[in-house]
All heavy atoms as an XYZ file, in Angstrom:
937
protein
N      38.671    -37.487      3.277
C      37.229    -37.553      3.155
C      36.555    -36.739      4.264
O      35.615    -36.001      4.010
C      36.808    -39.037      3.205
C      35.327    -39.229      3.222
S      34.705    -38.998      1.551
C      33.130    -39.691      1.714
N      37.040    -36.894      5.484
C      36.476    -36.195      6.638
C      36.560    -34.681      6.458
O      35.634    -33.944      6.791
C      37.203    -36.642      7.888
C      36.568    -36.225      9.131
C      37.310    -36.847     10.282
N      36.605    -36.568     11.504
C      36.920    -37.071     12.643
N      37.940    -37.903     12.730
N      36.258    -36.772     13.707
N      37.678    -34.206      5.897
C      37.856    -32.774      5.666
C      36.826    -32.263      4.662
O      36.318    -31.152      4.792
C      39.273    -32.485      5.184
N      36.493    -33.068      3.645
C      35.505    -32.663      2.644
C      34.122    -32.521      3.270
O      33.372    -31.607      2.934
C      35.442    -33.656      1.490
C      36.688    -33.646      0.644
C      37.474    -34.781      0.522
C      37.062    -32.511     -0.054
C      38.617    -34.775     -0.261
C      38.208    -32.490     -0.837
C      38.980    -33.628     -0.923
O      40.096    -33.605     -1.699
N      33.795    -33.427      4.183
C      32.500    -33.356      4.857
C      32.413    -32.092      5.689
O      31.426    -31.358      5.633
C      32.249    -34.612      5.718
C      32.107    -35.831      4.806
C      31.013    -34.441      6.596
C      32.058    -37.149      5.544
N      33.455    -31.800      6.442
C      33.475    -30.596      7.281
C      33.381    -29.346      6.397
O      32.609    -28.435      6.679
C      34.733    -30.559      8.169
C      34.641    -31.674      9.214
C      34.895    -29.197      8.831
C      35.897    -31.876     10.012
N      34.134    -29.308      5.303
C      34.084    -28.161      4.397
C      32.698    -28.022      3.778
O      32.178    -26.925      3.624
C      35.139    -28.288      3.302
C      36.579    -28.035      3.729
C      37.529    -28.303      2.564
C      36.750    -26.614      4.224
N      32.086    -29.158      3.442
C      30.743    -29.130      2.878
C      29.730    -28.567      3.848
O      28.882    -27.749      3.493
N      29.811    -28.975      5.101
C      28.890    -28.465      6.130
C      29.121    -26.980      6.353
O      28.169    -26.195      6.438
C      29.045    -29.259      7.453
C      28.297    -28.587      8.582
C      28.576    -30.691      7.266
N      30.369    -26.557      6.417
C      30.676    -25.143      6.594
C      30.187    -24.328      5.406
O      29.658    -23.227      5.578
C      32.184    -24.939      6.795
C      32.760    -25.446      8.110
C      34.276    -25.285      8.115
C      32.147    -24.728      9.287
N      30.319    -24.862      4.202
C      29.843    -24.151      3.016
C      28.329    -23.992      3.046
O      27.804    -22.936      2.731
C      30.243    -24.911      1.753
O      31.641    -24.931      1.631
N      27.629    -25.035      3.429
C      26.171    -24.950      3.513
C      25.719    -23.979      4.583
O      24.784    -23.215      4.385
C      25.566    -26.341      3.794
C      25.575    -27.314      2.630
C      25.059    -28.673      3.075
C      24.746    -26.784      1.480
N      26.392    -23.976      5.713
C      25.980    -23.061      6.786
C      26.222    -21.610      6.392
O      25.526    -20.711      6.835
C      26.695    -23.391      8.099
O      28.081    -23.171      7.977
N      27.202    -21.375      5.533
C      27.465    -20.009      5.066
C      26.360    -19.532      4.127
O      26.141    -18.343      3.984
C      28.815    -19.943      4.365
N      25.630    -20.459      3.501
C      24.558    -20.107      2.560
C      23.229    -19.828      3.261
O      22.333    -19.280      2.652
C      24.348    -21.249      1.569
S      25.763    -21.500      0.475
N      23.105    -20.227      4.496
C      21.845    -20.039      5.210
C      21.717    -18.577      5.614
O      22.606    -18.014      6.253
C      21.786    -20.948      6.463
C      20.529    -20.667      7.267
C      21.865    -22.393      6.060
N      20.624    -17.963      5.194
C      20.422    -16.560      5.516
C      19.914    -16.397      6.941
O      19.092    -17.182      7.398
C      19.397    -15.953      4.560
C      19.909    -15.811      3.154
C      18.905    -15.111      2.268
O      18.188    -14.208      2.763
O      18.826    -15.477      1.090
N      20.412    -15.393      7.603
C      19.909    -15.050      8.921
C      18.532    -14.435      8.763
O      18.304    -13.652      7.826
C      20.841    -14.038      9.606
C      22.177    -14.617     10.005
C      22.066    -15.626     11.124
O      21.291    -15.408     12.067
O      22.756    -16.655     11.029
N      17.593    -14.764      9.639
C      16.268    -14.148      9.525
C      16.367    -12.644      9.782
O      17.222    -12.172     10.518
C      15.448    -14.842     10.614
C      16.445    -15.482     11.523
C      17.704    -15.683     10.744
N      15.481    -11.912      9.137
C      15.459    -10.466      9.322
C      14.933    -10.119     10.708
O      14.057    -10.807     11.236
C      14.550     -9.820      8.276
C      14.958     -9.958      6.814
C      13.907     -9.324      5.913
C      16.312     -9.346      6.562
N      15.432     -9.046     11.254
C      14.874     -8.532     12.499
C      13.532     -7.902     12.171
O      13.259     -7.584     10.999
C      15.794     -7.464     13.122
O      15.808     -6.324     12.256
C      17.206     -7.989     13.365
N      12.661     -7.699     13.168
C      11.381     -7.039     12.884
C      11.556     -5.674     12.227
O      10.817     -5.320     11.312
C      10.727     -6.921     14.266
C      11.289     -8.084     15.026
C      12.716     -8.190     14.538
N      12.563     -4.927     12.649
C      12.817     -3.613     12.029
C      13.210     -3.772     10.565
O      12.756     -3.033      9.703
C      13.898     -2.860     12.799
C      14.143     -1.455     12.260
C      15.234     -0.723     13.027
N      15.290      0.680     12.724
C      15.654      1.207     11.568
N      15.987      0.437     10.566
N      15.681      2.511     11.388
N      14.070     -4.756     10.279
C      14.479     -5.013      8.898
C      13.294     -5.475      8.050
O      13.175     -5.086      6.888
C      15.590     -6.064      8.867
C      16.907     -5.569      9.422
C      17.916     -6.694      9.628
O      17.521     -7.860      9.819
O      19.122     -6.389      9.612
N      12.417     -6.275      8.635
C      11.213     -6.709      7.924
C      10.342     -5.502      7.604
O       9.846     -5.357      6.487
C      10.414     -7.725      8.761
O      11.219     -8.885      8.972
C       9.120     -8.125      8.070
N      10.179     -4.612      8.590
C       9.400     -3.386      8.354
C      10.018     -2.583      7.214
O       9.319     -2.145      6.301
C       9.316     -2.524      9.624
C       8.652     -1.205      9.318
C       7.273     -1.095      9.321
C       9.408     -0.088      8.954
C       6.655      0.094      8.970
C       8.798      1.103      8.598
C       7.425      1.193      8.616
O       6.810      2.351      8.249
N      11.328     -2.388      7.259
C      12.008     -1.598      6.230
C      11.833     -2.250      4.852
O      11.606     -1.551      3.869
C      13.493     -1.433      6.560
C      13.767     -0.571      7.770
C      13.272      0.850      7.600
O      13.422      1.467      6.560
N      12.648      1.374      8.637
N      11.899     -3.571      4.788
C      11.796     -4.274      3.518
C      10.369     -4.334      2.984
O      10.151     -4.256      1.777
C      12.345     -5.701      3.666
N       9.388     -4.463      3.867
C       8.018     -4.725      3.444
C       7.070     -3.526      3.546
O       6.059     -3.480      2.851
C       7.422     -5.876      4.274
C       8.216     -7.150      4.245
C       8.125     -7.892      2.914
O       7.271     -7.541      2.088
O       8.930     -8.811      2.711
N       7.373     -2.577      4.423
C       6.395     -1.537      4.750
C       6.863     -0.101      4.485
O       6.039      0.776      4.231
C       6.010     -1.638      6.234
S       5.570     -3.292      6.782
N       8.162      0.130      4.590
C       8.687      1.497      4.563
C       8.467      2.219      3.238
O       8.340      3.444      3.224
C      10.172      1.511      4.921
N       8.374      1.497      2.144
C       8.184      2.167      0.848
C       6.917      3.025      0.860
O       6.899      4.123      0.314
C       8.114      1.147     -0.281
N       5.881      2.545      1.513
C       4.627      3.314      1.586
C       4.478      4.053      2.921
O       4.129      5.232      2.947
C       3.425      2.393      1.393
S       3.331      1.679     -0.269
N       4.738      3.361      4.013
C       4.523      3.959      5.340
C       5.683      4.827      5.800
O       5.540      5.570      6.767
C       4.231      2.867      6.374
C       2.909      2.209      6.151
N       1.719      2.793      6.524
C       2.587      1.028      5.599
C       0.723      1.986      6.210
N       1.215      0.910      5.627
N       6.820      4.750      5.126
C       7.971      5.583      5.453
C       8.887      4.934      6.466
O       8.466      4.095      7.256
N      10.150      5.346      6.451
C      11.120      4.820      7.412
C      10.708      5.119      8.840
O      11.010      4.368      9.752
C      12.514      5.409      7.142
C      13.111      4.863      5.862
O      12.820      3.747      5.443
N      13.952      5.660      5.219
N      10.018      6.245      9.035
C       9.579      6.631     10.379
C       8.144      6.174     10.681
O       7.597      6.506     11.723
C       9.691      8.144     10.563
C       8.825      8.936      9.582
O       8.111      8.314      8.759
O       8.861     10.173      9.640
N       7.522      5.441      9.742
C       6.176      4.869      9.901
C       5.062      5.911      9.939
O       3.962      5.638     10.380
C       6.106      3.958     11.128
N       5.324      7.098      9.439
C       4.323      8.170      9.501
C       3.506      8.309      8.207
O       2.777      9.285      8.032
C       4.997      9.490      9.852
C       5.593      9.473     11.247
C       6.170     10.825     11.606
N       6.898     10.763     12.846
C       6.370     10.971     14.029
N       5.088     11.216     14.154
N       7.111     10.910     15.123
N       3.639      7.338      7.294
C       2.841      7.363      6.069
C       3.425      8.186      4.954
O       2.726      8.553      4.017
N       4.714      8.475      5.044
C       5.344      9.379      4.080
C       6.423      8.709      3.241
O       7.392      9.340      2.851
C       5.939     10.574      4.818
C       6.951     10.141      5.862
O       7.219      8.958      6.038
N       7.514     11.101      6.566
N       6.266      7.417      2.955
C       7.253      6.709      2.154
C       7.256      7.184      0.719
O       6.295      7.803      0.250
N       8.310      6.919     -0.025
C       8.420      7.392     -1.401
C       7.307      6.865     -2.315
O       6.885      7.555     -3.238
C       9.797      6.905     -1.864
C      10.216      5.878     -0.874
C       9.492      6.173      0.395
N       6.791      5.671     -2.062
C       5.724      5.113     -2.899
C       4.353      5.683     -2.540
O       3.395      5.516     -3.288
C       5.704      3.596     -2.774
N       4.250      6.370     -1.413
C       2.957      6.904     -0.960
C       2.431      7.982     -1.883
O       1.213      8.139     -2.037
C       3.088      7.450      0.463
N       3.328      8.713     -2.523
C       2.923      9.830     -3.378
C       2.043      9.397     -4.548
O       1.201     10.137     -5.007
C       4.160     10.542     -3.901
C       4.890     11.281     -2.819
C       6.117     12.022     -3.352
N       7.134     11.917     -2.327
C       8.268     11.269     -2.448
N       8.581     10.689     -3.588
N       9.126     11.210     -1.465
N       2.207      8.183     -5.027
C       1.452      7.721     -6.178
C       0.183      6.958     -5.832
O      -0.486      6.455     -6.724
N      -0.157      6.889     -4.567
C      -1.334      6.106     -4.153
C      -2.592      6.968     -4.081
O      -2.526      8.142     -3.712
C      -1.077      5.468     -2.782
C       0.091      4.487     -2.705
C       0.289      4.003     -1.275
C      -0.143      3.299     -3.641
N      -3.728      6.380     -4.405
C      -5.009      7.084     -4.287
C      -5.386      7.311     -2.827
O      -5.936      8.351     -2.482
C      -6.130      6.285     -4.969
C      -5.960      6.249     -6.484
O      -5.311      7.147     -7.043
O      -6.489      5.307     -7.099
N      -5.096      6.326     -1.973
C      -5.364      6.434     -0.538
C      -4.031      6.530      0.176
O      -3.181      5.659      0.031
C      -6.131      5.193     -0.031
O      -7.343      5.059     -0.779
C      -6.451      5.312      1.443
N      -3.843      7.591      0.948
C      -2.581      7.786      1.662
C      -2.418      6.730      2.755
O      -3.367      6.417      3.467
C      -2.546      9.173      2.284
N      -1.207      6.166      2.889
C      -0.966      5.212      3.965
C      -1.099      5.910      5.316
O      -0.678      7.059      5.473
C       0.474      4.753      3.743
C       0.814      5.165      2.364
C      -0.038      6.355      2.049
N      -1.661      5.235      6.304
C      -1.818      5.877      7.610
C      -0.497      5.994      8.361
O       0.450      5.258      8.100
C      -2.779      4.946      8.347
C      -2.572      3.620      7.729
C      -2.243      3.892      6.285
N      -0.489      6.896      9.317
C       0.619      7.061     10.243
C       0.535      5.902     11.232
O      -0.406      5.812     12.021
C       0.479      8.401     10.967
C       1.603      8.684     11.945
O       2.294      7.731     12.375
O       1.777      9.858     12.293
N       1.485      4.984     11.170
C       1.453      3.802     12.031
C       1.875      4.104     13.463
O       1.712      3.258     14.331
C       2.332      2.696     11.441
C       1.940      2.197     10.054
C       2.904      1.117      9.582
C       0.507      1.706     10.032
N       2.412      5.298     13.711
C       2.841      5.639     15.072
C       1.678      6.120     15.935
O       1.840      6.312     17.140
C       3.944      6.720     15.061
O       3.391      7.952     14.612
C       5.122      6.293     14.205
N       0.518      6.316     15.334
C      -0.630      6.842     16.083
C      -1.805      5.859     16.141
O      -2.937      6.260     16.417
C      -1.112      8.171     15.460
O      -1.507      7.930     14.100
C      -0.036      9.238     15.513
N      -1.531      4.597     15.900
C      -2.607      3.593     15.942
C      -3.253      3.561     17.320
O      -4.483      3.586     17.435
C      -2.088      2.194     15.547
C      -1.623      2.190     14.089
C      -3.167      1.136     15.771
C      -0.899      0.921     13.678
N      -2.453      3.509     18.369
C      -3.001      3.487     19.730
C      -3.780      4.755     20.034
O      -4.877      4.707     20.598
C      -1.887      3.312     20.779
O      -1.333      2.029     20.689
N      -3.230      5.897     19.649
C      -3.900      7.182     19.900
C      -5.264      7.233     19.216
O      -6.221      7.785     19.772
C      -3.021      8.345     19.435
N      -5.352      6.649     18.027
C      -6.631      6.638     17.303
C      -7.615      5.617     17.866
O      -8.763      5.571     17.447
C      -6.383      6.333     15.811
C      -5.621      7.441     15.096
C      -5.600      7.246     13.579
N      -5.222      5.915     13.137
C      -4.003      5.567     12.721
N      -3.017      6.448     12.720
N      -3.761      4.337     12.292
N      -7.141      4.788     18.793
C      -7.977      3.740     19.394
C      -8.055      3.889     20.910
O      -7.987      2.896     21.640
C      -7.446      2.369     19.008
C      -7.726      2.045     17.565
O      -8.821      1.646     17.218
N      -6.726      2.257     16.707
N      -8.185      5.119     21.359
C      -8.370      5.373     22.786
C      -7.195      4.972     23.661
O      -7.381      4.633     24.826
N      -5.996      4.995     23.107
C      -4.804      4.670     23.882
C      -4.514      3.177     23.964
O      -3.585      2.759     24.649
N      -5.282      2.366     23.261
C      -5.099      0.911     23.278
C      -4.610      0.457     21.902
O      -5.188      0.842     20.880
C      -6.426      0.192     23.621
C      -6.259     -1.314     23.546
C      -6.928      0.623     24.979
N      -3.570     -0.336     21.890
C      -3.063     -0.875     20.628
C      -3.909     -2.081     20.253
O      -3.913     -3.089     20.954
C      -1.590     -1.278     20.761
C      -0.971     -1.716     19.461
C      -0.622     -0.788     18.498
C      -0.741     -3.058     19.211
C      -0.044     -1.181     17.305
C      -0.174     -3.468     18.014
C       0.177     -2.531     17.056
N      -4.633     -2.007     19.126
C      -5.531     -3.100     18.727
C      -4.763     -4.222     18.009
O      -4.819     -4.378     16.781
C      -6.515     -2.402     17.791
C      -5.703     -1.315     17.163
C      -4.740     -0.866     18.241
N      -4.034     -4.999     18.787
C      -3.122     -6.023     18.277
C      -3.770     -6.938     17.221
O      -3.226     -7.127     16.137
C      -2.599     -6.854     19.443
C      -1.804     -8.082     19.046
C      -1.256     -8.781     20.259
N      -0.333     -7.915     20.973
C       0.919     -7.673     20.566
N       1.363     -8.223     19.475
N       1.706     -6.872     21.243
N      -4.919     -7.499     17.541
C      -5.555     -8.429     16.606
C      -5.962     -7.743     15.304
O      -5.834     -8.311     14.231
C      -6.755     -9.118     17.255
C      -6.333    -10.073     18.345
O      -5.198    -10.527     18.394
N      -7.250    -10.368     19.244
N      -6.446     -6.523     15.408
C      -6.839     -5.770     14.217
C      -5.616     -5.471     13.350
O      -5.671     -5.575     12.123
C      -7.541     -4.477     14.606
C      -7.975     -3.653     13.406
C      -8.586     -2.317     13.817
O      -8.771     -2.028     14.986
N      -8.890     -1.499     12.837
N      -4.513     -5.098     13.989
C      -3.287     -4.800     13.239
C      -2.796     -6.067     12.537
O      -2.460     -6.038     11.345
C      -2.199     -4.205     14.171
C      -0.854     -4.120     13.460
C      -2.633     -2.834     14.666
N      -2.782     -7.192     13.252
C      -2.340     -8.444     12.625
C      -3.260     -8.826     11.469
O      -2.790     -9.261     10.413
C      -2.263     -9.571     13.657
C      -1.053     -9.466     14.544
S      -0.678    -10.954     15.493
C      -2.022    -10.977     16.651
N      -4.556     -8.654     11.636
C      -5.505     -8.981     10.567
C      -5.320     -8.079      9.356
O      -5.458     -8.518      8.208
C      -6.945     -8.856     11.072
O      -7.232     -9.876     11.987
N      -4.972     -6.826      9.602
C      -4.749     -5.889      8.503
C      -3.495     -6.267      7.729
O      -3.511     -6.304      6.498
C      -4.621     -4.452      9.047
O      -5.837     -4.112      9.723
C      -4.366     -3.454      7.932
N      -2.416     -6.549      8.440
C      -1.165     -6.939      7.781
C      -1.373     -8.231      7.002
O      -0.969     -8.360      5.848
C      -0.019     -7.114      8.804
C       0.309     -5.770      9.461
C       1.214     -7.708      8.130
C       1.211     -5.890     10.683
N      -2.011     -9.194      7.646
C      -2.255    -10.491      7.037
C      -3.149    -10.385      5.807
O      -2.995    -11.115      4.837
C      -2.893    -11.410      8.086
C      -3.159    -12.788      7.560
O      -2.200    -13.577      7.479
O      -4.330    -13.080      7.224
N      -4.104     -9.460      5.859
C      -5.057     -9.312      4.770
C      -6.375    -10.003      5.065
O      -7.281    -10.034      4.244
N      -6.489    -10.544      6.264
C      -7.678    -11.297      6.650
C      -8.911    -10.424      6.823
O      -9.997    -10.766      6.380
C      -7.388    -12.062      7.952
C      -8.512    -12.913      8.516
C      -8.838    -14.050      7.558
C      -8.127    -13.456      9.883
N      -8.723     -9.267      7.471
C      -9.884     -8.439      7.806
C      -9.568     -6.979      7.520
O      -8.938     -6.302      8.318
C     -10.237     -8.615      9.281
C     -11.474     -7.847      9.681
O     -12.332     -7.603      8.819
O     -11.595     -7.494     10.869
N     -10.027     -6.525      6.363
C      -9.809     -5.131      5.990
C     -11.124     -4.510      5.568
O     -11.898     -5.105      4.840
C      -8.833     -5.031      4.827
C      -7.445     -5.498      5.181
C      -6.531     -5.243      4.034
N      -5.217     -5.771      4.336
C      -4.260     -5.879      3.458
N      -4.466     -5.505      2.215
N      -3.090     -6.354      3.796
N     -11.328     -3.289      6.003
C     -12.520     -2.564      5.618
C     -12.367     -1.971      4.223
O     -11.285     -1.992      3.624
N     -13.459     -1.426      3.717
C     -13.460     -0.832      2.375
C     -12.552      0.379      2.268
O     -12.131      0.751      1.178
C     -14.893     -0.451      2.004
N     -12.215      0.996      3.426
C     -11.371      2.187      3.390
C      -9.897      1.873      3.134
O      -9.099      2.765      2.913
C     -11.528      2.983      4.687
C     -11.038      2.254      5.903
N     -11.740      1.220      6.470
C      -9.929      2.408      6.646
C     -11.072      0.763      7.519
N      -9.966      1.467      7.644
N      -9.525      0.590      3.142
C      -8.128      0.243      2.915
C      -7.807      0.304      1.434
O      -8.604     -0.097      0.583
C      -7.814     -1.159      3.445
C      -7.510     -1.158      4.907
C      -8.507     -1.415      5.823
C      -6.239     -0.874      5.367
C      -8.240     -1.387      7.163
C      -5.966     -0.851      6.711
C      -6.971     -1.104      7.616
N      -6.628      0.788      1.149
C      -6.162      0.865     -0.227
C      -5.889     -0.535     -0.752
O      -5.343     -1.385     -0.036
C      -4.876      1.694     -0.277
O      -4.274      1.587     -1.548
N      -6.224     -0.767     -1.993
C      -5.911     -2.045     -2.618
C      -4.401     -2.176     -2.868
O      -3.923     -3.256     -3.200
C      -6.669     -2.208     -3.952
O      -6.349     -1.102     -4.794
C      -8.168     -2.269     -3.712
N      -3.667     -1.091     -2.667
C      -2.217     -1.140     -2.816
C      -1.555     -1.880     -1.659
O      -0.431     -2.353     -1.786
C      -1.645      0.279     -2.886
N      -2.269     -2.013     -0.535
C      -1.726     -2.716      0.634
C      -1.727     -4.219      0.337
O      -2.786     -4.822      0.165
C      -2.588     -2.418      1.862
C      -2.262     -3.225      3.082
S      -0.853     -2.600      3.976
C      -0.863     -3.731      5.367
N      -0.544     -4.827      0.246
C      -0.478     -6.264     -0.055
C      -1.080     -7.106      1.071
O      -1.079     -6.691      2.243
C       1.022     -6.545     -0.165
C       1.691     -5.237     -0.260
C       0.786     -4.237      0.383
N      -1.576     -8.263      0.717
C      -2.035     -9.234      1.707
C      -0.836    -10.112      2.035
O      -0.545    -11.071      1.326
C      -3.196    -10.051      1.166
C      -4.451     -9.238      0.999
C      -5.644    -10.087      0.600
O      -5.597    -11.329      0.705
O      -6.642     -9.480      0.169
N      -0.139     -9.786      3.101
C       1.092    -10.489      3.433
C       0.838    -11.927      3.865
O       1.740    -12.757      3.813
C       1.878     -9.722      4.502
C       2.457     -8.447      3.972
C       1.843     -7.234      4.219
C       3.594     -8.461      3.198
C       2.365     -6.062      3.709
C       4.130     -7.294      2.676
C       3.509     -6.085      2.938
N      -0.384    -12.238      4.266
C      -0.717    -13.608      4.643
C      -0.651    -14.568      3.482
O      -0.578    -15.783      3.668
N      -0.670    -14.046      2.263
C      -0.578    -14.893      1.084
C       0.862    -15.380      0.870
O       1.098    -16.309      0.118
C      -1.060    -14.145     -0.153
N       1.801    -14.757      1.570
C       3.205    -15.144      1.454
C       3.651    -15.953      2.657
O       2.848    -16.457      3.433
N       4.941    -16.073      2.818
C       5.513    -16.846      3.916
C       5.751    -15.940      5.109
O       6.634    -15.084      5.078
C       6.830    -17.488      3.474
C       7.475    -18.317      4.571
O       6.795    -18.631      5.574
O       8.670    -18.652      4.424
N       4.952    -16.106      6.139
C       5.104    -15.313      7.356
C       5.811    -16.094      8.456
O       5.765    -15.727      9.619
C       3.746    -14.809      7.838
C       3.102    -13.764      6.935
C       1.711    -13.400      7.455
C       3.958    -12.522      6.834
N       6.457    -17.170      8.088
C       7.272    -17.917      9.037
C       6.519    -18.997      9.778
O       5.337    -19.245      9.547
N       7.254    -19.631     10.675
C       6.682    -20.695     11.487
C       5.617    -20.127     12.412
O       5.667    -18.964     12.787
C       7.778    -21.377     12.301
C       8.748    -22.161     11.431
C       9.700    -22.991     12.276
O       9.296    -23.478     13.343
O      10.849    -23.123     11.836
N       4.689    -20.977     12.780
C       3.583    -20.572     13.640
C       3.934    -20.780     15.102
O       4.543    -21.790     15.462
C       2.324    -21.380     13.270
O       2.046    -21.185     11.892
C       1.132    -20.957     14.071
N       3.548    -19.815     15.922
C       3.673    -19.939     17.374
C       2.263    -19.783     17.955
O       1.381    -19.217     17.313
C       4.620    -18.878     17.975
C       6.040    -19.081     17.488
C       4.162    -17.474     17.667
N       2.075    -20.277     19.163
C       0.781    -20.165     19.821
C       0.799    -18.942     20.730
O       1.669    -18.805     21.588
C       0.445    -21.424     20.646
C       0.459    -22.665     19.754
C      -0.888    -21.274     21.366
C      -0.564    -22.649     18.639
N      -0.137    -18.047     20.505
C      -0.289    -16.858     21.330
C      -1.517    -17.091     22.194
O      -2.612    -17.321     21.681
C      -0.461    -15.588     20.465
C      -0.737    -14.379     21.338
C       0.773    -15.363     19.610
N      -1.306    -17.040     23.504
C      -2.410    -17.305     24.423
C      -2.977    -15.997     24.968
O      -2.242    -15.112     25.395
C      -1.947    -18.178     25.583
C      -3.092    -18.675     26.412
C      -2.690    -19.719     27.425
O      -1.767    -20.500     27.145
O      -3.301    -19.738     28.506
N      -4.298    -15.883     24.898
C      -4.991    -14.732     25.418
C      -6.282    -15.214     26.064
O      -7.090    -15.882     25.417
C      -5.290    -13.737     24.298
C      -5.894    -12.440     24.784
C      -6.087    -11.436     23.660
O      -5.276    -11.419     22.720
O      -7.051    -10.676     23.738
N      -6.446    -14.893     27.337
C      -7.631    -15.309     28.094
C      -7.847    -16.815     28.037
O      -8.970    -17.294     27.910
C      -8.897    -14.581     27.601
C      -8.780    -13.082     27.742
O      -8.184    -12.583     28.680
N      -9.364    -12.361     26.791
N      -6.762    -17.575     28.087
C      -6.838    -19.023     28.100
C      -7.072    -19.662     26.740
O      -7.198    -20.871     26.635
N      -7.124    -18.867     25.705
C      -7.343    -19.386     24.357
C      -6.058    -19.235     23.549
O      -5.523    -18.135     23.414
C      -8.477    -18.616     23.674
C      -8.826    -19.010     22.245
C      -9.353    -20.436     22.198
C      -9.853    -18.054     21.679
N      -5.557    -20.342     23.025
C      -4.341    -20.318     22.217
C      -4.665    -20.175     20.742
O      -5.495    -20.905     20.219
N      -4.017    -19.216     20.094
C      -4.236    -18.966     18.674
C      -2.916    -19.090     17.936
O      -1.932    -18.457     18.317
C      -4.809    -17.537     18.466
O      -5.992    -17.385     19.241
C      -5.100    -17.280     17.002
N      -2.860    -19.897     16.877
C      -1.619    -19.980     16.088
C      -1.423    -18.703     15.262
O      -2.338    -18.242     14.585
C      -1.850    -21.194     15.182
C      -3.323    -21.392     15.144
C      -3.900    -20.777     16.385
N      -0.241    -18.134     15.383
C       0.090    -16.895     14.685
C       1.473    -17.068     14.044
O       2.408    -17.522     14.700
C       0.131    -15.693     15.669
C       0.546    -14.415     14.965
C      -1.205    -15.525     16.363
N       1.616    -16.693     12.777
C       2.939    -16.754     12.155
C       3.918    -15.823     12.881
O       3.584    -14.677     13.202
C       2.697    -16.279     10.721
C       1.241    -16.497     10.486
C       0.589    -16.274     11.817
N       5.113    -16.321     13.135
C       6.112    -15.588     13.918
C       6.458    -14.237     13.295
O       6.573    -13.236     13.997
C       7.372    -16.440     14.060
C       8.336    -15.929     15.059
S       7.594    -16.058     16.701
C       8.554    -14.865     17.564
N       6.630    -14.185     11.979
C       6.992    -12.917     11.321
C       5.875    -11.883     11.504
O       6.144    -10.712     11.707
C       7.262    -13.182      9.837
C       7.836    -12.035      9.079
C       8.193    -12.481      7.654
C       8.634    -11.355      6.785
N       8.919    -11.809      5.412
N       4.626    -12.338     11.446
C       3.488    -11.447     11.647
C       3.458    -10.918     13.076
O       3.259     -9.720     13.307
C       2.180    -12.186     11.335
C       0.881    -11.433     11.552
C       0.821    -10.172     10.700
C      -0.303    -12.348     11.256
N       3.710    -11.793     14.031
C       3.742    -11.383     15.436
C       4.881    -10.401     15.697
O       4.689     -9.358     16.344
C       3.879    -12.617     16.331
C       3.870    -12.386     17.829
C       2.550    -11.761     18.278
C       4.114    -13.696     18.560
N       6.054    -10.690     15.167
C       7.210     -9.807     15.358
C       6.970     -8.430     14.734
O       7.285     -7.405     15.337
C       8.479    -10.413     14.742
C       9.045    -11.555     15.553
O       8.666    -11.717     16.735
O       9.885    -12.304     15.003
N       6.403     -8.401     13.539
C       6.131     -7.124     12.871
C       5.088     -6.324     13.649
O       5.228     -5.109     13.816
C       5.681     -7.371     11.433
C       5.472     -6.135     10.564
C       6.720     -5.261     10.523
C       5.069     -6.562      9.161
N       4.072     -6.997     14.150
C       3.051     -6.333     14.951
C       3.657     -5.765     16.226
O       3.370     -4.615     16.602
C       1.900     -7.307     15.288
O       1.348     -7.790     14.063
C       0.820     -6.635     16.107
N       4.501     -6.532     16.887
C       5.171     -6.039     18.101
C       6.049     -4.832     17.781
O       6.134     -3.887     18.558
C       6.013     -7.148     18.739
C       5.159     -8.208     19.394
O       4.013     -7.980     19.743
N       5.719     -9.387     19.556
N       6.725     -4.863     16.625
C       7.544     -3.719     16.224
C       6.701     -2.481     16.025
O       7.027     -1.400     16.510
C       8.348     -4.048     14.955
C       9.152     -2.872     14.468
C      10.311     -2.496     15.151
C       8.750     -2.138     13.360
C      11.048     -1.398     14.726
C       9.480     -1.038     12.940
C      10.629     -0.671     13.624
O      11.351      0.417     13.224
N       5.577     -2.622     15.334
C       4.687     -1.476     15.111
C       4.146     -0.965     16.448
O       4.059      0.243     16.657
C       3.559     -1.846     14.128
C       4.153     -2.086     12.742
C       2.490     -0.757     14.083
C       3.203     -2.695     11.743
N       3.854     -1.868     17.358
C       3.393     -1.441     18.680
C       4.473     -0.627     19.395
O       4.189      0.352     20.082
C       2.991     -2.644     19.531
C       2.428     -2.252     20.874
C       1.924     -3.437     21.681
O       2.317     -4.586     21.406
O       1.129     -3.194     22.622
N       5.736     -1.000     19.195
C       6.835     -0.284     19.858
C       7.009      1.137     19.302
O       7.639      1.979     19.953
C       8.157     -1.053     19.695
O       8.686     -0.896     18.393
N       6.426      1.429     18.146
C       6.537      2.751     17.536
C       5.473      3.727     18.022
O       5.504      4.914     17.672
C       6.414      2.636     16.008
C       7.448      1.770     15.302
C       7.107      1.659     13.826
C       8.851      2.311     15.507
N       4.524      3.245     18.828
C       3.402      4.094     19.234
C       3.861      5.270     20.077
O       4.730      5.162     20.917
C       2.352      3.262     19.982
C       1.774      2.145     19.162
C       1.270      2.597     17.813
O       0.306      3.355     17.731
N       1.925      2.156     16.742
N       3.197      6.423     19.839
C       3.536      7.645     20.585
C       2.456      7.968     21.576
O       1.337      7.674     21.444
C       3.704      8.790     19.608
C       4.841      8.515     18.666
C       5.084      9.676     17.722
O       4.468     10.737     17.813
N       5.987      9.493     16.801
């Protein structure tokens, strides 16, 4: 009986998927339009009315500052201007993982972990 319990636990643990790394999440969710190199040249970009932006120049387009909250709001779908393509999914409608508290200027804001990780990854791509 004890052996069956151990085998059952081992079988269940083998079924649990490892979470994707931020790079893997980017490749799975963003690269089709924004490209593997994040420059807006993904294979799906050719069929869009509005070209996906080059994600490596976000800071450069914002005076050398990475607009973290704006990027998270854009990915989430919370705050988008009229210039955004309707082809950009609202990822906040899906599962962005467990929430963590991000503190800025003494104010804690709950942010989904997957959203935070993806934003940090995009920030790491800045030139």
